[in-house]
RODO-2510 file (C-alpha; in nm, 4 decimals, decimal comma):
residues 262
     n   res          X          Y          Z
     1     x     0,4468    -1,0794     0,5339
     2     x     0,1174    -1,2574     0,5993
     3     x     0,2817    -1,5995     0,5611
     4     x     0,5583    -1,4950     0,8018
     5     x     0,3089    -1,3833     1,0585
     6     x     0,0947    -1,6962     1,0339
     7     x     0,4072    -1,9113     1,0753
     8     x     0,5155    -1,7206     1,3864
     9     x     0,1650    -1,7396     1,5324
    10     x     0,1440    -2,1134     1,4865
    11     x     0,4982    -2,1829     1,6081
    12     x     0,5192    -1,9397     1,9032
    13     x     0,1548    -1,8857     1,9852
    14     x     0,1685    -1,5045     1,9636
    15     x     0,2702    -1,2061     1,7609
    16     x     0,2741    -0,8262     1,7972
    17     x     0,0549    -0,6140     1,5878
    18     x     0,1180    -0,2374     1,5117
    19     x    -0,1634    -0,0324     1,6548
    20     x    -0,1431     0,2726     1,4338
    21     x    -0,4939     0,1924     1,3123
    22     x    -0,6134     0,2380     1,6668
    23     x    -0,4414     0,5740     1,7235
    24     x    -0,7644     0,7749     1,7823
    25     x    -0,9060     0,5151     2,0205
    26     x    -0,5738     0,4856     2,2164
    27     x    -0,5627     0,8676     2,2549
    28     x    -0,9154     0,8574     2,3975
    29     x    -0,8337     0,5734     2,6343
    30     x    -0,5375     0,7621     2,7688
    31     x    -0,7387     1,0767     2,8236
    32     x    -0,9936     0,8862     3,0326
    33     x    -0,7285     0,6963     3,2351
    34     x    -0,5468     1,0278     3,3055
    35     x    -0,8676     1,1877     3,4119
    36     x    -0,9506     0,9234     3,6768
    37     x    -0,5902     0,8492     3,7764
    38     x    -0,4669     1,2053     3,8146
    39     x    -0,3054     1,1698     4,1568
    40     x     0,0474     1,0382     4,2348
    41     x     0,1295     0,6654     4,1892
    42     x     0,1826     0,6323     4,5611
    43     x    -0,1776     0,7397     4,6296
    44     x    -0,3120     0,4453     4,4315
    45     x    -0,0479     0,2103     4,5699
    46     x    -0,1855     0,2672     4,9235
    47     x    -0,5465     0,2301     4,8297
    48     x    -0,7089    -0,0825     4,9855
    49     x    -0,8147    -0,3560     4,7582
    50     x    -1,1862    -0,2808     4,7453
    51     x    -1,1548     0,0965     4,6836
    52     x    -0,8934     0,0448     4,4177
    53     x    -1,1112    -0,1963     4,2129
    54     x    -1,4246     0,0100     4,2657
    55     x    -1,2296     0,2923     4,0941
    56     x    -1,1094     0,0729     3,8097
    57     x    -1,4627    -0,0539     3,7439
    58     x    -1,5797     0,3057     3,7237
    59     x    -1,3064     0,3843     3,4619
    60     x    -1,3943     0,0606     3,2723
    61     x    -1,7540     0,1633     3,2486
    62     x    -1,6518     0,5089     3,1162
    63     x    -1,4247     0,3432     2,8571
    64     x    -1,7055     0,1067     2,7489
    65     x    -1,9391     0,4071     2,6995
    66     x    -1,6909     0,6290     2,5202
    67     x    -1,4493     0,4064     2,3373
    68     x    -1,5348     0,0259     2,3145
    69     x    -1,7914     0,0356     2,0289
    70     x    -1,8586    -0,2046     1,7569
    71     x    -1,6247     0,0109     1,5342
    72     x    -1,3366    -0,0459     1,7795
    73     x    -1,3849    -0,4217     1,7715
    74     x    -1,4262    -0,4285     1,3887
    75     x    -1,1023    -0,2347     1,3391
    76     x    -0,9076    -0,4982     1,5229
    77     x    -1,0959    -0,7981     1,3776
    78     x    -1,0552    -0,6685     1,0152
    79     x    -0,6899    -0,6161     1,0776
    80     x    -0,6423    -0,9740     1,2091
    81     x    -0,8385    -1,1168     0,9157
    82     x    -0,5764    -0,9549     0,6950
    83     x    -0,2755    -1,0499     0,9128
    84     x    -0,3392    -1,4163     0,9820
    85     x    -0,6101    -1,5192     0,7266
    86     x    -0,8901    -1,5811     0,9748
    87     x    -1,2323    -1,6901     0,8717
    88     x    -1,4589    -1,3829     0,8376
    89     x    -1,7365    -1,5409     1,0308
    90     x    -1,6164    -1,4343     1,3786
    91     x    -1,7635    -1,3840     1,7185
    92     x    -1,6149    -1,1428     1,9713
    93     x    -1,6277    -1,1111     2,3504
    94     x    -1,9362    -0,9403     2,4756
    95     x    -1,7457    -0,8047     2,7699
    96     x    -1,4055    -0,6121     2,7518
    97     x    -1,2474    -0,5876     3,0924
    98     x    -0,9885    -0,3423     3,2057
    99     x    -0,6890    -0,4721     3,3926
   100     x    -0,4993    -0,2230     3,6087
   101     x    -0,1894    -0,3518     3,7833
   102     x    -0,0071    -0,1570     4,0502
   103     x     0,3736    -0,1833     4,0940
   104     x     0,4800    -0,4407     4,3505
   105     x     0,7180    -0,2214     4,5574
   106     x     0,7819    -0,1482     4,9243
   107     x     0,5135     0,1421     4,9195
   108     x     0,2405    -0,0667     4,7801
   109     x    -0,0195    -0,2661     4,9797
   110     x    -0,0996    -0,4526     4,6564
   111     x    -0,0021    -0,8208     4,6570
   112     x     0,0678    -1,0656     4,3800
   113     x    -0,2578    -1,2405     4,4669
   114     x    -0,4718    -0,9296     4,4551
   115     x    -0,3378    -0,7578     4,1433
   116     x    -0,2796    -1,0276     3,8890
   117     x    -0,4040    -1,3648     3,7579
   118     x    -0,1645    -1,6526     3,7912
   119     x    -0,0523    -1,8730     3,5008
   120     x    -0,3448    -2,0246     3,3189
   121     x    -0,5161    -2,0927     2,9851
   122     x    -0,8612    -1,9616     2,9324
   123     x    -1,0154    -2,3119     2,9211
   124     x    -0,9325    -2,3510     3,2871
   125     x    -1,2301    -2,1351     3,3541
   126     x    -1,4733    -2,2262     3,0827
   127     x    -1,5686    -2,4689     2,8110
   128     x    -1,2981    -2,6390     2,6011
   129     x    -1,3956    -2,4360     2,2888
   130     x    -1,2042    -2,1545     2,4525
   131     x    -0,8952    -2,3297     2,3354
   132     x    -0,9804    -2,1925     1,9922
   133     x    -1,0030    -1,8315     2,1174
   134     x    -0,7556    -1,5621     2,0020
   135     x    -0,6734    -1,3137     2,2734
   136     x    -0,6126    -0,9452     2,2088
   137     x    -0,4209    -0,7563     2,4830
   138     x    -0,3990    -0,3823     2,4414
   139     x    -0,1694    -0,1776     2,6597
   140     x    -0,3191     0,1774     2,6971
   141     x     0,0257     0,3215     2,7528
   142     x     0,3550     0,1766     2,6172
   143     x     0,5131    -0,0833     2,8501
   144     x     0,8445    -0,1241     3,0028
   145     x     0,9769    -0,4849     2,9836
   146     x     0,9090    -0,5613     3,3506
   147     x     0,5508    -0,4495     3,3080
   148     x     0,4641    -0,7084     3,0491
   149     x     0,2551    -1,0103     3,0741
   150     x     0,4326    -1,3417     3,1232
   151     x     0,3989    -1,6683     2,9234
   152     x     0,5427    -2,0176     2,9041
   153     x     0,7079    -2,0626     2,5574
   154     x     0,5354    -2,3189     2,3314
   155     x     0,2862    -2,4180     2,5965
   156     x     0,0030    -2,3851     2,3523
   157     x     0,1251    -2,7173     2,2296
   158     x     0,0586    -2,8967     2,5626
   159     x    -0,2589    -3,0957     2,5726
   160     x    -0,5107    -3,0097     2,8548
   161     x    -0,5034    -3,3586     3,0020
   162     x    -0,1234    -3,3163     3,0576
   163     x    -0,1835    -3,0186     3,2993
   164     x    -0,2868    -3,0674     3,6603
   165     x    -0,4336    -2,7778     3,8632
   166     x    -0,5448    -2,7038     4,2157
   167     x    -0,8309    -2,4597     4,2959
   168     x    -0,7613    -2,2115     4,5706
   169     x    -1,0394    -2,1403     4,8296
   170     x    -1,0912    -1,8335     5,0566
   171     x    -0,9147    -1,6125     4,8087
   172     x    -0,8562    -1,2359     4,8596
   173     x    -1,0908    -1,1663     4,5649
   174     x    -1,4526    -1,2261     4,6431
   175     x    -1,7312    -1,3394     4,4143
   176     x    -1,9278    -1,0568     4,2445
   177     x    -1,6821    -0,8003     4,3757
   178     x    -1,5588    -0,5210     4,1533
   179     x    -1,2374    -0,7085     4,1008
   180     x    -1,4341    -1,0160     3,9958
   181     x    -1,6430    -0,8112     3,7573
   182     x    -1,3269    -0,6859     3,5939
   183     x    -1,2081    -1,0431     3,5129
   184     x    -1,0089    -1,1179     3,8309
   185     x    -1,0655    -1,4646     3,9761
   186     x    -1,2281    -1,5506     4,3163
   187     x    -1,1240    -1,9147     4,3019
   188     x    -0,8153    -1,9337     4,0845
   189     x    -0,6479    -2,2530     3,9734
   190     x    -0,2788    -2,2930     4,0338
   191     x    -0,0774    -2,5202     3,8028
   192     x     0,0602    -2,8130     3,9838
   193     x     0,2251    -3,0135     3,7150
   194     x     0,2439    -3,0590     3,3272
   195     x     0,3916    -2,7045     3,2718
   196     x     0,7374    -2,5961     3,3539
   197     x     0,6745    -2,2553     3,5178
   198     x     1,0439    -2,2031     3,5494
   199     x     1,0657    -2,1380     3,1790
   200     x     0,8433    -1,8348     3,2027
   201     x     0,9314    -1,5317     2,9942
   202     x     0,7838    -1,1839     2,9532
   203     x     0,6262    -1,0653     2,6316
   204     x     0,8145    -0,7706     2,4806
   205     x     0,5346    -0,5710     2,3420
   206     x     0,6931    -0,2930     2,1238
   207     x     0,5977     0,0770     2,1459
   208     x     0,2652     0,1353     1,9607
   209     x     0,1790    -0,2406     1,9330
   210     x    -0,0768    -0,4687     2,0832
   211     x    -0,0396    -0,8389     2,1709
   212     x    -0,2182    -1,1176     1,9874
   213     x    -0,1872    -1,4716     2,1309
   214     x    -0,3510    -1,8068     2,1414
   215     x    -0,5593    -1,8728     2,4458
   216     x    -0,3942    -2,2121     2,4884
   217     x    -0,0627    -2,0396     2,5464
   218     x    -0,0211    -2,0483     2,9212
   219     x    -0,0012    -1,6790     3,0266
   220     x    -0,0562    -1,4594     3,3368
   221     x     0,1527    -1,3958     3,6452
   222     x     0,1871    -1,0452     3,5164
   223     x     0,3720    -0,9003     3,8178
   224     x     0,4472    -0,5365     3,7664
   225     x     0,7994    -0,4635     3,8831
   226     x     0,8170    -0,1188     3,7094
   227     x     0,7528     0,2068     3,8819
   228     x     0,4372     0,2771     3,6815
   229     x     0,0859     0,1408     3,6996
   230     x     0,0045    -0,0807     3,4058
   231     x    -0,3264    -0,0100     3,2249
   232     x    -0,4684    -0,2642     2,9646
   233     x    -0,7839    -0,3833     2,8179
   234     x    -0,8408    -0,7269     2,6662
   235     x    -1,0866    -0,9361     2,4740
   236     x    -1,1186    -1,2488     2,2638
   237     x    -1,2397    -1,3539     1,9174
   238     x    -1,3331    -1,7005     1,7904
   239     x    -1,4265    -1,8340     1,4456
   240     x    -1,7892    -1,9449     1,4337
   241     x    -1,7027    -2,2768     1,2846
   242     x    -1,5274    -2,3682     1,6184
   243     x    -1,8614    -2,3343     1,7883
   244     x    -2,0787    -2,5680     1,5830
   245     x    -2,3410    -2,7225     1,8052
   246     x    -2,1751    -2,5646     2,1099
   247     x    -2,3954    -2,3725     2,3595
   248     x    -2,2331    -2,0417     2,4427
   249     x    -2,2617    -1,9599     2,8181
   250     x    -2,4097    -1,6246     2,9434
   251     x    -2,1525    -1,3845     3,0708
   252     x    -2,2772    -1,2663     3,4165
   253     x    -2,1194    -0,9218     3,3678
   254     x    -2,3303    -0,8289     3,0603
   255     x    -2,6088    -1,0837     3,0755
   256     x    -2,5150    -1,1592     2,7173
   257     x    -2,3726    -1,4707     2,5544
   258     x    -1,9931    -1,4878     2,6138
   259     x    -1,9318    -1,4366     2,2396
   260     x    -2,1560    -1,2162     2,0070
   261     x    -2,1688    -1,1037     1,6521
   262     x    -1,9964    -0,7845     1,5710
***
């Protein structure tokens, strides 16, 4: 089974991992979300951008306090070491953001620009060692197909120098805002060439699963066309050997290095 998963991960750039080992934590995550998002969907759809992300940041802080402990991270890391034969000397993200995406429907004031990150790979917004990062994307509630994150098949095999981007100015998300603190981008880069965006597909994360994917896999554009709000958390891991003689930048959200020991 391990060889099959490793082969799939290398060829496709992603795989799905059953999350039964996180059952207790998922239950707690759902309890917190339901506590803070107890009103109707239309109530949140009509909230202005600032108020909505102020609320999400409040929930994220509660989750960090009650759920996102070293034990939570270790459970996932240990599972991945078993699944894809990773080096045991790993670092993990110091900050775990929460992404909450409202449905894009006629009743919502949300826009594609304000509620999702466009197609990218993580190294667009950091040092090149991020190309070695493995991303963990955890749906708090099971997803419908049209809620899933999108990706460009086999794009993890495209070299950085083949991709051209353009930085957007005067964006709806402002620097140091709640949305920015949650991982949204205030000056996103749009892909101009080198990647065929028309080939985009949606992941199909099964029930009771989490998504594991290479950071080089072009992903994002997670437009939510369902009737439900999407709630997810995400973080990255990287093998220490990929960071030899590399200076790890400080994450402004935690005032800690971007990657830390478990």
